[in-house]
C-alpha positions in Angstrom: -13.0 18.4 -27.4 -15.5 15.6 -28.0 -14.6 12.3 -26.4 -16.0 8.9 -26.0 -13.5 7.6 -23.4 -11.6 5.3 -25.9 -7.8 5.0 -25.9 -7.6 7.0 -29.1 -9.8 9.7 -27.7 -7.8 9.8 -24.5 -4.6 10.5 -26.5 -6.4 13.4 -28.2 -7.6 14.7 -24.9 -3.9 14.8 -23.7 -3.0 16.8 -26.8 -6.0 19.1 -26.4 -5.1 19.8 -22.8 -1.5 20.6 -23.8 -2.7 22.8 -26.6 -5.0 24.7 -24.3 -2.3 25.2 -21.7 0.2 26.4 -24.3 -2.3 28.9 -25.8 -4.1 29.9 -22.5 -7.4 28.6 -23.9 -10.3 27.2 -22.0 -11.3 23.6 -22.8 -14.9 22.4 -23.3 -15.3 18.7 -23.4 -18.3 16.9 -24.8 -19.6 13.3 -24.4 -22.6 12.4 -26.7 -24.9 9.6 -25.6 -27.2 7.9 -28.1 -30.9 8.2 -27.7 -32.8 5.2 -26.3 -35.1 4.0 -29.0 -37.3 0.9 -29.0 -37.6 -0.6 -32.4 -40.6 -2.9 -32.8 -39.7 -6.5 -33.6 -42.1 -8.6 -35.7 -44.4 -10.5 -33.4 -42.8 -9.1 -30.2 -44.0 -6.0 -28.4 -43.8 -4.9 -24.8 -46.2 -2.6 -23.1 -44.8 0.9 -22.4 -45.2 0.3 -18.7 -42.5 -2.4 -18.9 -40.2 -0.4 -21.2 -40.1 2.8 -19.2 -38.1 1.4 -16.2 -35.7 -0.2 -18.6 -35.3 3.0 -20.5 -34.7 5.0 -17.3 -32.1 2.5 -16.1 -30.2 2.4 -19.3 -30.3 6.2 -19.7 -29.0 6.6 -16.1 -26.2 4.2 -16.8 -25.2 5.9 -20.0 -25.4 9.3 -18.3 -23.2 8.1 -15.5 -20.6 6.7 -17.9 -20.5 9.9 -20.0 -20.3 12.1 -16.8 -17.3 10.0 -15.6 -15.6 10.5 -19.0 -16.2 14.3 -18.9 -15.2 14.5 -15.2 -11.9 12.7 -16.0 -11.0 15.2 -18.8 -11.8 18.1 -16.5 -9.7 16.6 -13.7 -6.8 16.1 -16.1 -7.2 19.7 -17.4 -7.3 21.1 -13.9 -4.1 19.2 -13.0 -2.5 21.0 -16.0 -3.9 24.4 -14.8 -6.4 24.5 -17.8 -10.0 25.8 -17.3 -12.4 23.1 -18.4 -16.2 22.7 -18.7 -18.0 19.5 -19.4 -21.1 18.9 -21.4 -23.3 15.8 -21.9 -25.6 15.6 -25.0 -28.1 13.0 -26.2 -28.1 12.5 -29.9 -28.0 9.7 -32.5 -26.0 12.1 -34.7 -22.8 12.9 -32.7 -21.4 15.1 -35.5 -24.4 17.4 -35.3 -24.2 17.5 -31.5 -20.5 18.3 -31.6 -21.0 21.2 -34.1 -24.0 22.5 -32.2 -22.1 22.5 -28.9 -19.0 24.0 -30.3 -21.1 26.8 -31.8 -23.0 27.3 -28.5 -19.8 27.4 -26.5 -18.3 29.8 -29.0 -15.3 27.5 -29.6 -12.5 28.7 -31.8 -11.3 25.2 -32.6 -12.6 21.6 -32.4 -10.0 19.1 -31.4 -10.9 15.5 -32.0 -9.4 12.0 -32.4 -9.2 10.4 -35.7 -11.3 7.2 -35.4 -9.9 5.9 -38.7 -12.3 3.7 -40.4 -10.6 2.6 -43.6 -11.5 1.0 -46.8 -15.1 0.1 -47.7 -16.3 0.6 -44.1 -15.0 4.1 -44.1 -16.7 4.9 -47.4 -20.0 3.3 -46.4 -20.2 4.4 -42.8 -17.9 7.4 -42.7 -16.7 8.6 -39.3 -17.9 11.3 -36.9 -14.6 13.0 -37.4 -15.0 13.1 -41.1 -18.6 14.4 -40.8 -17.5 17.2 -38.5 -14.6 18.1 -40.9 -17.1 18.2 -43.7 -19.9 20.2 -42.0 -18.2 22.4 -39.4 -17.6 26.1 -40.0 -15.3 26.0 -37.0 -11.7 24.8 -37.7 -11.1 21.2 -36.7 -7.7 19.8 -35.5 -7.6 16.0 -35.9 -5.2 14.1 -33.5 -4.0 10.7 -34.6 
């Protein structure tokens, strides 16, 4: 169950917990954090010694936010008497991280929210859900 803490994702978490409880399954929840990348800007550069503390601070903040999201899912799962494990991943390709973790955790099913980009934006950007549906060999249940 990948989650980003959004309202739509929270609704999918509720459904995933109910599904896990009904089937006696264990739930693994995943929060994917983007990598910290510094892109050079024309005419403006900072020495590495100045960037490193900023990188560490931003990474710590993102890690804490993701950990809180994962902890909330596991707390809700425990309240429903569902075993749950939480995982944090760092990747700029969430769909790849989701599939990799699902395979590593030997998941039988990936349950995810539909973050419905529609129209031209959906065609151009796609969605992580669509990418997982396209590339995963593990079945995917999409919650709307």
